[in-house]
All heavy atoms as an XYZ file, in Angstrom:
1017
protein
N       4.469     12.958      4.813
C       4.172     11.848      5.592
C       4.449     12.202      7.113
O       3.485     12.474      7.818
C       5.069     10.700      5.178
N       5.714     12.214      7.551
C       5.933     12.510      8.922
C       5.551     13.948      9.374
O       5.145     14.197     10.457
C       7.401     12.232      9.362
C       7.768     10.788      9.539
C       9.298     10.678      9.823
C       6.958      9.983     10.453
N       5.655     14.828      8.385
C       5.324     16.230      8.765
C       3.759     16.455      8.863
O       3.333     17.434      9.271
C       5.877     17.215      7.676
C       5.265     16.934      6.218
O       4.626     16.097      6.062
N       5.581     17.836      5.343
N       3.062     15.441      8.594
C       1.528     15.525      8.765
C       1.080     15.141     10.184
O       0.020     15.172     10.523
C       0.763     14.545      7.730
C       0.965     15.040      6.357
C       0.396     14.081      5.345
O      -0.009     13.049      5.699
N       0.377     14.511      4.143
N       2.109     14.650     10.975
C       1.735     14.362     12.249
C       1.809     15.647     13.248
O       2.359     16.610     12.784
C       2.838     13.389     12.911
C       2.725     11.949     12.330
C       3.313     11.736     11.121
C       2.005     11.062     13.022
C       3.154     10.482     10.589
C       1.836      9.783     12.492
C       2.414      9.468     11.269
N       1.125     15.649     14.311
C       1.040     16.907     15.119
C       1.616     16.686     16.517
O       2.105     15.671     16.924
N       1.417     17.797     17.284
C       1.786     17.843     18.677
C       0.596     17.081     19.458
O      -0.498     17.124     19.006
C       1.880     19.189     19.121
C       3.116     19.939     18.630
C       3.054     20.785     17.533
C       4.372     19.915     19.060
N       4.297     21.221     17.241
C       5.175     20.666     18.178
C       5.032     19.216     20.095
C       6.607     20.871     18.351
C       6.402     19.372     20.290
C       7.109     20.253     19.411
N       1.075     16.505     20.588
C       0.002     15.912     21.467
C       0.219     16.390     22.818
O       1.249     16.795     23.236
C       0.129     14.295     21.404
C       1.438     13.854     21.942
C      -0.142     13.764     19.996
C       1.598     12.419     22.174
N      -0.871     16.363     23.537
C      -0.788     16.602     24.942
C      -0.996     15.244     25.634
O      -2.080     14.654     25.692
C      -2.132     17.449     25.387
C      -2.081     17.889     26.787
O      -1.297     17.354     27.518
N      -2.904     18.833     27.205
N       0.164     14.703     26.003
C       0.207     13.248     26.461
C      -0.816     12.982     27.606
O      -1.262     11.863     27.667
C       1.662     12.925     26.954
S       2.768     12.974     25.546
N      -0.975     13.851     28.490
C      -1.835     13.572     29.649
C      -3.350     13.361     29.203
O      -4.160     12.746     29.995
C      -1.714     14.627     30.689
C      -2.161     15.990     30.279
O      -2.280     16.282     29.066
O      -2.434     16.816     31.163
N      -3.648     13.756     28.032
C      -4.996     13.654     27.593
C      -5.223     12.194     26.801
O      -6.256     11.718     26.657
C      -5.466     14.672     26.657
C      -5.655     16.012     27.382
C      -6.040     17.024     26.358
N      -6.205     18.312     27.053
C      -7.362     18.898     27.169
N      -8.395     18.346     26.867
N      -7.455     20.001     27.851
N      -4.057     11.685     26.363
C      -4.118     10.499     25.607
C      -3.833      9.247     26.445
O      -4.508      8.170     26.372
C      -3.156     10.586     24.400
C      -3.658     11.756     23.500
C      -3.033      9.292     23.679
C      -2.781     12.111     22.467
N      -2.836      9.313     27.236
C      -2.380      8.147     27.919
C      -3.102      8.003     29.273
O      -3.462      8.948     29.940
C      -0.842      8.188     28.236
C       0.011      8.225     27.083
C       1.068      9.030     26.986
C      -0.285      7.353     25.967
C       1.925      8.986     25.843
C       0.552      7.407     24.828
C       1.558      8.239     24.793
N      -3.392      6.701     29.653
C      -3.946      6.459     30.906
C      -3.037      6.784     32.001
O      -1.868      6.299     31.975
C      -4.394      4.918     31.033
C      -5.446      4.604     30.037
C      -6.847      5.152     30.440
O      -7.014      5.335     31.629
O      -7.554      5.358     29.568
N      -3.380      7.621     32.925
C      -2.389      8.074     33.982
C      -1.937      6.912     34.941
O      -0.790      7.026     35.361
C      -3.179      9.097     34.897
C      -4.617      8.805     34.569
C      -4.719      8.194     33.196
N      -2.629      5.900     34.968
C      -2.175      4.732     35.896
C      -1.704      3.579     35.101
O      -1.330      2.530     35.690
C      -3.382      4.314     36.783
C      -3.815      5.368     37.730
O      -2.926      6.183     38.160
N      -5.040      5.524     37.995
N      -1.572      3.686     33.760
C      -0.997      2.605     32.995
C       0.412      2.328     33.252
O       1.203      3.305     33.470
C      -1.261      2.878     31.517
N       0.842      1.103     33.291
C       2.321      0.806     33.521
C       3.073      1.325     32.374
O       2.608      1.381     31.166
C       2.357     -0.658     33.504
C       1.077     -1.195     32.988
C       0.123     -0.084     33.108
N       4.239      1.906     32.694
C       5.124      2.485     31.738
C       6.380      1.643     31.508
O       6.806      0.913     32.448
C       5.555      3.897     32.114
C       4.390      4.849     32.464
C       3.646      5.265     31.262
N       2.442      6.005     31.635
C       2.209      7.199     31.312
N       3.108      7.848     30.591
N       1.081      7.799     31.673
N       7.062      1.858     30.368
C       8.306      1.132     30.186
C       9.152      1.987     29.185
O       8.635      2.862     28.541
C       8.027     -0.302     29.567
O       9.371     -1.056     29.666
C       7.531     -0.214     28.117
N      10.400      1.609     29.171
C      11.285      2.165     28.070
C      11.381      1.257     26.948
O      11.687      0.077     27.106
C      12.655      2.431     28.741
C      12.649      3.434     29.861
O      11.734      4.271     29.762
N      13.656      3.402     30.740
N      11.108      1.780     25.827
C      11.235      1.012     24.544
C      12.664      1.206     23.924
O      12.908      2.303     23.598
C      10.165      1.327     23.505
C      10.143      0.673     22.268
C      10.113     -0.806     22.328
C       9.000      1.139     21.381
N      13.479      0.204     23.946
C      14.846      0.361     23.541
C      14.922     -0.099     22.042
O      14.074     -0.877     21.600
C      15.767     -0.407     24.402
C      15.736     -0.033     25.833
C      16.681     -0.785     26.745
O      17.827     -1.125     26.286
N      16.272     -1.161     27.898
N      15.907      0.367     21.399
C      16.253     -0.076     20.003
C      17.701     -0.296     19.854
O      18.425      0.263     20.526
C      15.606      0.903     18.898
C      16.301      2.278     19.053
C      17.472      2.567     18.322
C      15.702      3.264     19.732
C      17.999      3.753     18.400
C      16.254      4.582     19.831
C      17.442      4.776     19.110
N      17.992     -1.288     18.976
C      19.418     -1.539     18.591
C      19.509     -1.550     17.126
O      18.688     -2.144     16.393
C      19.750     -2.912     19.191
N      20.537     -0.810     16.601
C      20.761     -0.715     15.117
C      21.751     -1.888     14.788
O      22.784     -1.962     15.360
C      21.420      0.603     14.741
C      20.490      1.800     15.216
C      21.739      0.593     13.286
C      19.098      1.808     14.600
N      21.234     -2.714     13.903
C      22.038     -3.991     13.548
C      23.119     -3.740     12.454
O      23.975     -4.497     12.350
C      21.070     -5.034     13.059
C      19.967     -5.378     14.126
C      20.241     -6.698     14.789
O      20.078     -7.785     13.971
O      20.552     -6.773     15.892
N      22.949     -2.655     11.733
C      23.880     -2.346     10.709
C      25.325     -2.126     11.265
O      25.424     -1.506     12.374
C      23.491     -1.113      9.913
C      22.128     -1.309      9.296
O      21.107     -1.384      9.960
N      22.162     -1.386      7.950
N      26.292     -2.347     10.503
C      27.665     -1.995     10.874
C      27.947     -0.520     10.880
O      27.444      0.145      9.990
C      28.687     -2.719      9.988
C      28.600     -4.294     10.123
C      29.819     -4.934      9.700
C      29.730     -6.489      9.730
N      29.510     -7.029     11.025
N      28.728      0.001     11.766
C      28.992      1.404     11.806
C      29.579      1.967     10.515
O      29.321      3.094     10.174
C      29.960      1.576     12.977
C      29.741      0.530     13.829
C      29.279     -0.684     12.986
N      30.301      1.236      9.737
C      30.957      1.611      8.483
C      29.770      1.905      7.467
O      29.955      2.694      6.528
C      31.846      0.583      7.921
N      28.607      1.219      7.661
C      27.436      1.386      6.761
C      26.623      2.580      7.202
O      26.311      3.497      6.385
C      26.617      0.108      6.729
C      25.597      0.165      5.664
C      24.804     -1.159      5.607
O      24.548     -1.749      6.661
N      24.423     -1.647      4.417
N      26.228      2.637      8.404
C      25.421      3.772      9.020
C      25.924      4.016     10.385
O      26.040      3.135     11.261
C      23.878      3.498      9.030
C      23.355      3.431      7.600
C      23.576      2.276      9.784
N      26.306      5.225     10.629
C      26.791      5.568     12.009
C      25.953      6.729     12.637
O      26.134      7.159     13.762
C      28.292      6.002     12.010
C      28.662      7.165     11.336
O      27.698      7.806     10.630
N      29.855      7.614     11.351
N      24.905      7.211     11.871
C      23.965      8.198     12.372
C      22.578      7.764     11.898
O      22.467      7.658     10.651
C      24.331      9.643     12.041
C      23.335     10.610     12.652
C      23.446     10.992     14.021
C      22.302     11.117     11.891
C      22.511     11.834     14.499
C      21.358     11.904     12.438
C      21.439     12.314     13.773
N      21.667      7.610     12.736
C      20.215      7.196     12.415
C      19.202      8.080     13.107
O      19.431      8.283     14.311
C      20.083      5.733     12.692
C      18.645      5.281     12.245
C      21.095      4.866     11.960
N      18.238      8.588     12.444
C      17.103      9.134     12.986
C      16.092      8.137     13.251
O      15.733      7.345     12.264
C      16.500     10.343     12.175
C      17.311     11.606     12.204
O      17.719     12.054     13.264
N      17.675     12.067     11.021
N      15.539      7.977     14.450
C      14.556      6.867     14.762
C      13.319      7.571     15.306
O      13.449      8.498     16.064
C      15.195      6.007     15.874
C      14.192      4.873     16.095
C      16.587      5.448     15.450
N      12.144      7.085     14.808
C      10.898      7.706     15.190
C       9.941      6.620     15.707
O       9.890      5.532     15.045
C      10.226      8.380     13.939
C      11.010      9.415     13.309
C      11.949      9.133     12.280
C      10.896     10.718     13.718
C      12.729     10.146     11.798
C      11.655     11.726     13.194
C      12.570     11.444     12.193
O      13.344     12.411     11.599
N       9.342      6.789     16.788
C       8.340      5.991     17.343
C       6.930      6.560     16.915
O       6.611      7.672     17.268
C       8.401      5.922     18.834
C       7.470      4.942     19.506
C       7.780      3.444     19.230
C       7.528      5.129     21.034
N       6.164      5.718     16.100
C       4.943      6.224     15.476
C       3.806      5.607     16.307
O       3.707      4.390     16.424
C       4.892      5.737     14.079
C       6.033      6.320     13.230
C       3.478      6.277     13.431
C       6.148      5.827     11.838
N       2.985      6.456     16.855
C       1.805      5.990     17.615
C       0.693      5.777     16.613
O       0.292      6.589     15.805
C       1.414      6.991     18.616
C       2.405      7.158     19.732
C       3.427      8.144     19.580
C       2.430      6.429     20.823
C       4.345      8.313     20.534
C       3.399      6.508     21.870
C       4.290      7.478     21.698
N       0.161      4.472     16.514
C      -0.798      4.099     15.539
C      -2.288      4.624     15.823
O      -2.953      4.918     14.837
C      -0.911      2.599     15.401
C       0.375      2.017     14.860
O       1.018      2.612     13.995
N       0.743      0.837     15.348
N      -2.557      4.843     17.116
C      -3.935      5.272     17.434
C      -4.146      6.775     17.383
O      -5.289      7.226     17.542
C      -4.311      4.731     18.827
C      -4.301      3.196     18.758
O      -4.493      2.423     17.751
N      -4.063      2.631     19.926
N      -3.159      7.514     17.166
C      -3.287      9.009     16.953
C      -2.155      9.450     16.249
O      -1.012      8.853     16.268
C      -3.415      9.745     18.330
C      -2.531      9.204     19.461
C      -1.316      9.794     19.654
C      -2.854      8.243     20.262
C      -0.498      9.347     20.652
C      -2.060      7.719     21.196
C      -0.783      8.295     21.473
N      -2.263     10.527     15.563
C      -1.248     11.110     14.631
C      -0.144     11.747     15.357
O      -0.152     12.993     15.593
C      -1.856     12.024     13.591
C      -2.809     11.228     12.637
C      -3.419     12.196     11.692
C      -2.481     12.401     10.493
N      -3.041     13.184      9.408
N       0.804     10.933     15.800
C       1.986     11.536     16.517
C       3.221     10.678     16.511
O       3.100      9.461     16.270
C       1.582     11.777     18.011
O       2.507     12.612     18.642
N       4.313     11.280     16.697
C       5.597     10.574     16.718
C       6.532     11.090     17.836
O       6.259     12.220     18.313
C       6.336     10.641     15.375
C       5.660     10.089     14.252
C       6.752     12.065     15.080
N       7.369     10.255     18.282
C       8.503     10.667     19.129
C       9.820     10.413     18.341
O       9.864      9.492     17.670
C       8.517      9.851     20.455
C       7.462     10.196     21.360
S       7.477      9.127     22.813
C       8.836      9.757     23.777
N      10.726     11.367     18.505
C      11.964     11.242     17.776
C      13.163     10.839     18.672
O      13.106     11.364     19.829
C      12.366     12.482     17.063
C      13.523     12.362     16.207
C      13.894     13.689     15.470
O      13.160     14.655     15.519
N      15.003     13.649     14.794
N      14.031     10.085     18.240
C      15.217      9.791     18.909
C      16.358      9.690     17.862
O      16.106      9.915     16.646
C      15.170      8.507     19.686
O      16.308      8.232     20.343
N      17.576      9.419     18.291
C      18.702      9.323     17.362
C      19.758      8.304     17.847
O      19.726      7.939     19.059
C      19.355     10.576     17.161
O      19.852     11.184     18.354
N      20.513      7.835     16.990
C      21.533      6.914     17.201
C      22.842      7.484     16.549
O      22.744      7.885     15.454
C      21.233      5.538     16.568
C      22.284      4.529     16.503
C      22.428      3.511     17.436
C      23.194      4.550     15.264
C      23.520      2.607     17.237
C      24.140      3.584     15.155
C      24.330      2.671     16.209
O      25.419      1.822     16.041
N      23.959      7.393     17.207
C      25.198      7.924     16.715
C      26.267      7.024     17.222
O      26.365      6.790     18.499
C      25.392      9.438     17.249
C      26.547     10.046     16.616
C      26.693     10.223     15.303
C      27.518     10.556     17.360
C      27.657     10.928     14.675
C      28.610     11.261     16.839
C      28.720     11.430     15.495
O      29.761     12.161     14.973
N      27.099      6.498     16.376
C      28.296      5.739     16.597
C      29.525      6.624     16.305
O      29.734      7.016     15.180
C      28.341      4.437     15.785
C      29.457      3.577     16.189
C      29.327      2.593     17.169
C      30.722      3.624     15.582
C      30.349      1.784     17.526
C      31.727      2.852     15.887
C      31.542      1.879     16.929
N      30.277      6.874     17.350
C      31.441      7.703     17.287
C      32.552      7.296     18.174
O      32.338      7.054     19.348
C      31.129      9.156     17.458
C      32.352     10.127     17.357
C      32.846     10.440     16.116
C      32.930     10.655     18.515
C      33.935     11.286     16.020
C      34.006     11.496     18.389
C      34.547     11.799     17.287
O      35.582     12.593     17.128
N      33.808      7.183     17.732
C      34.893      6.920     18.620
C      34.675      5.578     19.406
O      34.901      5.495     20.625
C      35.177      8.052     19.626
C      36.575      8.023     20.132
O      37.402      7.404     19.488
O      36.797      8.634     21.246
N      34.210      4.601     18.674
C      33.794      3.237     19.263
C      32.832      3.276     20.408
O      32.736      2.367     21.212
C      35.105      2.489     19.707
C      35.924      2.130     18.495
O      35.431      1.694     17.486
N      37.273      2.199     18.580
N      31.940      4.331     20.368
C      30.953      4.347     21.425
C      29.553      4.633     20.769
O      29.499      5.393     19.739
C      31.188      5.446     22.394
C      32.369      5.251     23.305
C      32.441      6.268     24.356
C      33.145      7.472     23.807
N      33.479      8.529     24.613
N      28.544      4.036     21.263
C      27.153      4.290     20.708
C      26.506      5.367     21.705
O      26.460      5.134     22.938
C      26.347      3.021     20.788
C      26.961      1.978     19.799
C      24.841      3.278     20.484
C      26.259      0.693     19.739
N      25.944      6.379     21.087
C      25.197      7.403     21.769
C      23.746      7.341     21.287
O      23.563      7.327     19.971
C      25.753      8.695     21.458
C      27.186      9.019     22.016
C      27.266      9.185     23.553
O      26.195      9.543     24.231
O      28.367      8.909     24.065
N      22.783      7.097     22.134
C      21.349      7.030     21.609
C      20.456      7.238     22.803
O      20.868      7.130     24.028
C      21.115      5.714     21.043
C      21.004      4.459     22.014
C      20.691      3.267     21.312
C      20.632      2.025     22.223
N      19.315      1.639     22.569
N      19.228      7.658     22.461
C      18.221      7.841     23.441
C      17.093      6.886     23.153
O      16.502      6.947     22.040
C      17.695      9.312     23.361
C      18.710     10.334     23.882
O      19.352     10.081     24.947
O      18.815     11.447     23.212
N      16.772      5.984     24.149
C      15.572      5.171     23.903
C      14.352      5.875     24.167
O      14.366      6.994     24.687
C      15.781      3.934     24.854
C      17.006      3.095     24.516
O      17.161      2.810     23.333
O      17.723      2.705     25.465
N      13.303      5.329     23.878
C      11.944      5.962     24.014
C      11.514      5.685     25.481
O      11.374      4.427     25.872
C      10.876      5.512     23.083
C      11.399      5.768     21.601
C      11.905      4.855     20.770
C      11.230      7.063     21.214
C      12.224      5.111     19.451
C      11.634      7.386     19.812
C      12.124      6.510     19.027
N      11.345      6.620     26.245
C      11.086      6.549     27.715
C       9.636      6.735     28.107
O       8.997      7.501     27.513
C      11.966      7.425     28.517
C      13.385      7.237     28.244
C      14.357      8.074     29.120
N      15.740      8.045     28.756
C      16.554      6.952     28.842
N      16.057      5.875     29.316
N      17.825      7.031     28.486
N       9.201      5.973     29.105
C       7.948      6.120     29.778
C       6.738      5.884     28.707
O       5.843      6.649     28.745
C       7.760      7.463     30.358
C       8.721      7.602     31.545
O       8.897      6.665     32.317
N       9.389      8.756     31.627
N       6.903      4.938     27.896
C       5.792      4.570     26.969
C       4.875      3.642     27.636
O       5.223      2.624     28.276
C       6.372      3.895     25.653
C       7.523      4.716     25.080
C       5.301      3.610     24.660
C       7.091      6.169     24.724
N       3.546      3.924     27.512
C       2.571      2.976     28.155
C       2.594      1.636     27.607
O       2.549      1.494     26.336
C       1.218      3.726     27.994
C       1.523      5.129     27.742
C       2.937      5.117     26.996
N       2.647      0.578     28.387
C       2.655     -0.773     27.980
C       1.324     -0.954     27.312
O       0.236     -0.576     27.729
C       2.803     -1.756     29.202
C       2.570     -3.185     28.764
C       4.156     -1.527     29.822
N       1.327     -1.716     26.138
C       0.079     -1.995     25.352
C      -0.148     -1.025     24.315
O      -1.064     -1.260     23.497
N       0.555      0.050     24.193
C       0.328      1.048     23.114
C       0.747      0.485     21.754
O       1.728     -0.170     21.659
C       1.201      2.344     23.420
O       0.786      2.832     24.658
C       0.946      3.382     22.375
N      -0.065      0.743     20.766
C       0.230      0.335     19.457
C       1.183      1.245     18.750
O       0.784      2.390     18.526
C      -1.120      0.154     18.644
O      -0.846     -0.337     17.344
N       2.291      0.718     18.269
C       3.330      1.618     17.623
C       4.005      0.859     16.448
O       3.806     -0.344     16.253
C       4.417      2.009     18.702
C       3.842      2.736     19.896
C       5.184      0.734     19.190
N       4.621      1.711     15.718
C       5.643      1.183     14.688
C       6.900      2.045     14.890
O       6.892      3.138     15.477
C       5.117      1.458     13.339
C       4.014      0.551     12.929
C       3.596      0.726     11.530
N       2.896      1.988     11.297
C       2.678      2.477     10.127
N       2.875      1.766      9.003
N       1.979      3.636     10.021
N       8.107      1.563     14.428
C       9.280      2.290     14.539
C       9.794      2.485     13.023
O       9.819      1.586     12.235
C      10.423      1.541     15.310
C       9.935      1.401     16.732
C      11.710      2.266     15.248
C      10.839      0.616     17.568
N      10.103      3.836     12.727
C      10.697      4.155     11.511
C      12.085      4.658     11.771
O      12.349      5.525     12.565
C       9.831      5.219     10.870
C      10.449      5.806      9.576
C      10.586      4.936      8.413
C      10.784      7.121      9.604
C      11.112      5.521      7.305
C      11.330      7.710      8.380
C      11.535      6.847      7.232
N      13.064      4.183     11.035
C      14.401      4.605     11.169
C      15.081      4.925      9.831
O      14.757      4.167      8.891
C      15.320      3.547     11.841
N      15.784      6.006      9.667
C      16.339      6.417      8.445
C      17.712      6.982      8.575
O      18.018      7.622      9.654
C      15.382      7.373      7.717
O      15.936      7.664      6.417
C      15.200      8.682      8.446
N      18.427      6.860      7.641
C      19.840      7.444      7.457
C      20.199      7.646      6.066
O      19.843      7.001      5.163
C      20.862      6.382      8.089
O      22.186      6.917      8.091
N      20.998      8.725      5.883
C      21.568      9.100      4.504
C      23.006      9.187      4.777
O      23.572     10.143      5.335
C      20.914     10.362      4.018
C      21.458     10.746      2.675
C      20.978     10.068      1.531
C      22.458     11.732      2.395
C      21.396     10.364      0.254
C      22.885     11.944      1.221
C      22.353     11.311      0.098
O      22.777     11.599     -1.195
N      23.763      8.206      4.249
C      25.261      8.209      4.410
C      25.928      7.723      3.097
O      25.317      6.853      2.495
C      25.706      7.374      5.535
C      25.151      7.955      6.853
C      25.853      7.445      8.088
O      25.151      7.056      8.994
N      27.107      7.457      8.120
N      27.034      8.133      2.844
C      27.827      7.765      1.614
C      26.867      7.903      0.342
O      27.002      7.141     -0.523
C      28.304      6.367      1.797
C      28.860      6.067      3.142
N      30.027      6.554      3.683
C      28.345      5.192      4.194
C      30.269      6.156      4.813
N      29.326      5.362      5.211
N      26.116      8.959      0.338
C      25.225      9.255     -0.744
C      24.233      8.180     -0.978
O      23.836      7.893     -2.164
C      25.958      9.656     -1.956
C      26.854     10.875     -1.844
C      27.579     11.264     -3.066
O      27.240     10.897     -4.216
O      28.512     12.116     -2.880
N      23.826      7.397      0.056
C      22.886      6.381     -0.044
C      21.800      6.503      1.057
O      22.076      7.017      2.076
C      23.559      4.948      0.161
C      24.595      4.663     -0.878
C      25.349      3.346     -0.584
C      26.417      3.034     -1.560
N      27.179      1.889     -1.241
N      20.595      6.018      0.748
C      19.468      6.084      1.625
C      19.318      4.720      2.324
O      19.437      3.711      1.618
C      18.145      6.518      0.928
C      18.300      7.758      0.211
C      17.027      6.448      1.859
C      17.121      8.035     -0.698
N      19.257      4.788      3.587
C      18.885      3.489      4.365
C      17.635      3.786      5.159
O      17.498      4.881      5.818
C      20.054      3.201      5.294
C      21.386      2.861      4.577
C      22.211      3.901      4.259
C      21.729      1.593      4.265
C      23.465      3.686      3.618
C      22.899      1.317      3.618
C      23.717      2.293      3.222
N      16.775      2.799      5.272
C      15.580      2.970      6.144
C      14.984      1.629      6.499
O      15.204      0.524      5.850
C      14.521      3.811      5.308
N      14.106      1.691      7.552
C      13.326      0.472      7.924
C      12.072      1.020      8.605
O      12.039      2.041      9.236
C      14.130     -0.527      8.866
C      14.415      0.195     10.109
C      13.304     -1.768      9.057
N      10.946      0.320      8.334
C       9.712      0.548      9.020
C       9.173     -0.832      9.566
O       8.972     -1.707      8.833
C       8.662      1.171      8.096
C       7.262      1.414      8.596
C       7.287      2.490      9.736
C       6.317      1.871      7.482
N       9.036     -0.903     10.902
C       8.573     -2.094     11.466
C       7.157     -2.308     11.191
O       6.369     -1.347     10.943
C       8.889     -2.137     12.998
O       8.072     -1.229     13.676
C      10.290     -1.843     13.317
N       6.659     -3.514     11.457
C       5.169     -3.782     11.480
C       4.688     -3.159     12.749
O       5.448     -2.920     13.758
C       4.970     -5.326     11.436
C       5.335     -5.896     10.149
O       5.318     -5.217      9.133
O       5.660     -7.113     10.166
N       3.353     -3.031     12.802
C       2.681     -2.557     14.023
C       2.953     -3.554     15.151
O       2.976     -4.786     14.915
C       1.255     -2.482     13.873
O       0.970     -1.292     12.960
N       3.127     -3.098     16.432
C       3.383     -3.925     17.561
C       2.755     -3.281     18.731
O       2.567     -2.047     18.826
C       4.854     -4.184     17.789
C       5.602     -2.867     18.112
S       7.308     -3.073     18.143
C       7.851     -2.381     16.615
N       2.473     -4.036     19.831
C       1.985     -3.585     21.114
C       3.270     -3.492     21.985
O       4.013     -4.444     22.006
C       1.039     -4.472     21.710
C      -0.278     -4.569     20.981
C      -1.163     -3.504     21.328
C      -2.547     -3.754     20.609
N      -3.441     -2.642     20.866
N       3.483     -2.355     22.565
C       4.569     -2.179     23.472
C       4.521     -3.148     24.691
O       3.385     -3.184     25.294
C       4.681     -0.698     24.014
C       5.891     -0.599     25.002
C       4.912      0.250     22.857
N       5.595     -3.834     24.974
C       5.701     -4.768     26.038
C       6.724     -4.194     27.117
O       7.610     -3.399     26.767
C       6.067     -6.175     25.642
O       7.350     -6.189     25.014
C       5.020     -6.737     24.702
N       6.692     -4.730     28.296
C       7.637     -4.424     29.323
C       9.011     -4.658     28.920
O       9.334     -5.713     28.406
C       7.275     -5.088     30.661
C       7.810     -4.464     31.904
C       7.240     -3.099     32.207
O       6.042     -2.877     31.991
N       8.010     -2.211     32.775
N       9.976     -3.733     29.082
C      11.334     -3.875     28.830
C      11.739     -4.320     27.427
O      12.576     -5.184     27.207
C      12.091     -4.723     29.810
C      11.797     -4.266     31.240
O      11.886     -3.056     31.518
N      11.446     -5.157     32.188
N      11.013     -3.822     26.478
C      11.092     -4.289     25.008
C      12.380     -3.650     24.337
O      12.690     -2.486     24.582
C       9.818     -3.823     24.311
C       9.844     -4.286     22.846
C       8.421     -3.974     22.269
O       7.528     -3.460     22.924
N       8.324     -4.099     21.003
N      12.982     -4.480     23.639
C      14.118     -4.035     22.667
C      13.805     -4.415     21.319
O      13.554     -5.627     21.026
C      15.454     -4.609     23.119
O      15.753     -4.203     24.502
C      16.655     -4.064     22.236
N      13.778     -3.435     20.387
C      13.577     -3.840     19.039
C      14.883     -3.740     18.216
O      15.661     -2.734     18.355
C      12.640     -2.825     18.337
C      11.127     -3.116     18.766
C      10.715     -4.441     18.229
O      10.948     -4.819     17.025
O      10.126     -5.210     19.062
N      15.224     -4.678     17.444
C      16.431     -4.702     16.641
C      16.001     -4.191     15.297
O      15.098     -4.708     14.582
C      16.961     -6.103     16.496
C      17.479     -6.646     17.817
C      17.962     -8.090     17.699
C      18.505     -8.535     19.073
N      19.004     -9.927     19.010
N      16.792     -3.209     14.844
C      16.445     -2.518     13.530
C      17.513     -2.720     12.572
O      18.727     -2.372     12.796
C      16.298     -0.974     13.798
C      15.130     -0.612     14.779
C      15.190      0.833     15.055
C      13.884     -1.117     14.408
N      17.275     -3.218     11.423
C      18.226     -3.482     10.316
C      17.770     -2.575      9.153
O      16.893     -2.926      8.541
C      18.268     -4.926      9.946
O      19.251     -5.106      8.952
N      18.526     -1.506      8.908
C      18.188     -0.536      7.876
C      18.544     -1.147      6.579
O      19.665     -1.692      6.463
C      18.811      0.780      8.094
C      18.171      1.662      9.131
C      18.472      1.249     10.560
C      18.624      3.148      8.965
N      17.759     -0.963      5.511
C      18.044     -1.445      4.270
C      18.361     -0.323      3.224
O      17.750      0.725      3.339
C      16.882     -2.289      3.678
C      16.418     -3.400      4.558
C      17.527     -4.507      4.697
O      18.062     -4.894      3.727
N      17.757     -4.743      5.962
N      19.370     -0.566      2.382
C      19.658      0.478      1.361
C      18.520      0.438      0.341
O      18.011     -0.553     -0.046
C      20.973      0.105      0.710
C      21.371      1.134     -0.333
C      22.704      0.795     -0.997
O      23.459      0.129     -0.531
O      22.838      1.357     -2.163
N      18.095      1.741     -0.021
C      16.945      1.776     -1.063
C      17.206      3.052     -1.893
O      17.870      3.992     -1.493
C      15.690      1.726     -0.300
C      15.496      2.833      0.660
S      13.797      2.709      1.514
C      14.013      1.104      2.388
N      16.498      2.944     -3.091
C      16.519      4.122     -3.842
C      15.463      5.129     -3.608
O      14.684      4.795     -2.616
C      16.381      3.716     -5.385
C      15.177      2.982     -5.692
O      14.110      3.338     -5.079
N      15.145      2.023     -6.564
N      15.440      6.239     -4.093
C      14.453      7.358     -3.740
C      13.004      6.854     -3.973
O      12.199      7.221     -3.171
C      14.766      8.597     -4.535
C      15.910      9.408     -4.011
C      16.044     10.813     -4.681
O      15.114     11.539     -4.753
O      17.222     11.061     -5.232
N      12.750      6.202     -5.050
C      11.350      5.740     -5.244
C      10.936      4.819     -4.210
O       9.750      4.972     -3.755
C      11.295      5.069     -6.673
N      11.712      3.937     -3.735
C      11.412      2.889     -2.711
C      11.220      3.645     -1.386
O      10.377      3.329     -0.614
C      12.389      1.794     -2.565
C      12.346      0.824     -3.816
O      11.276      0.758     -4.510
O      13.308      0.104     -4.029
N      12.068      4.633     -1.098
C      12.020      5.451      0.090
C      10.684      6.189      0.189
O      10.002      6.204      1.188
C      13.160      6.342      0.207
C      13.183      7.127      1.539
C      13.457      6.543      2.731
C      12.874      8.479      1.409
C      13.487      7.294      3.893
C      12.877      9.264      2.629
C      13.182      8.610      3.871
N      10.380      6.859     -0.944
C       8.999      7.581     -1.104
C       7.883      6.628     -0.809
O       6.975      6.985     -0.128
C       8.931      8.256     -2.457
C       9.770      9.500     -2.616
O      10.293      9.955     -1.652
O       9.946      9.886     -3.816
N       7.908      5.427     -1.363
C       6.865      4.472     -1.132
C       6.795      4.034      0.312
O       5.668      3.948      0.835
C       7.171      3.239     -2.083
C       6.086      2.188     -2.068
C       6.433      1.037     -2.953
C       5.425     -0.157     -2.886
N       5.725     -1.229     -3.701
N       7.984      3.909      0.963
C       7.981      3.499      2.325
C       7.339      4.728      3.260
O       6.571      4.461      4.074
C       9.366      3.241      2.766
C       9.589      2.863      4.202
C       8.930      1.510      4.585
C      11.097      2.802      4.583
N       7.719      5.869      2.836
C       7.188      7.054      3.585
C       5.557      7.200      3.430
O       4.966      7.467      4.446
C       7.833      8.408      3.068
C       9.311      8.530      3.446
S       9.504      8.686      5.211
C       8.855     10.245      5.517
N       5.198      6.950      2.273
C       3.716      7.055      1.966
C       2.916      5.884      2.688
O       1.824      6.090      3.108
C       3.410      6.990      0.514
C       3.821      8.324     -0.179
C       3.634      8.287     -1.660
C       4.102      9.585     -2.192
N       4.124      9.632     -3.699
N       3.653      4.805      3.032
C       2.950      3.747      3.725
C       2.781      4.038      5.169
O       1.967      3.370      5.855
C       3.721      2.374      3.546
O       4.869      2.507      4.428
N       3.401      5.086      5.609
C       3.245      5.428      7.129
C       1.928      6.121      7.360
O       1.217      5.948      8.351
C       4.375      6.435      7.507
C       5.720      5.677      7.447
C       4.017      7.007      8.910
C       6.917      6.525      7.781
N       1.329      6.765      6.275
C       0.069      7.484      6.476
C      -1.130      6.651      6.857
O      -1.555      5.755      6.816
C      -0.226      8.250      5.201
C       0.745      9.309      4.851
C       0.575      9.973      3.482
O      -0.101      9.473      2.628
O       1.107     11.142      3.466
């Protein structure tokens, strides 16, 4: 699924004069449940992703939001974590990026079969 995405040359895809914004995300799960999350911004109009991460340690959140995303771009967000021998994941519906957007992500515990089904739905 995600390994089928490729590299992109951003200057060929994005409009050079399009307004840009930072797409922020917030993990709604409690740190005791998930304290490390891989987060992917999936571009719907071409096969590519951007990766970020979320880490909660010593009562501090460390994360990188998605920066300089063109406003109006069609995207989805996929977040996943494996902790305490459990799989947690979420895939948002498609959305158009808006100025100063923050997406709240609530990862759900799931079994391997449901995770595989979720991954296949990305294609």
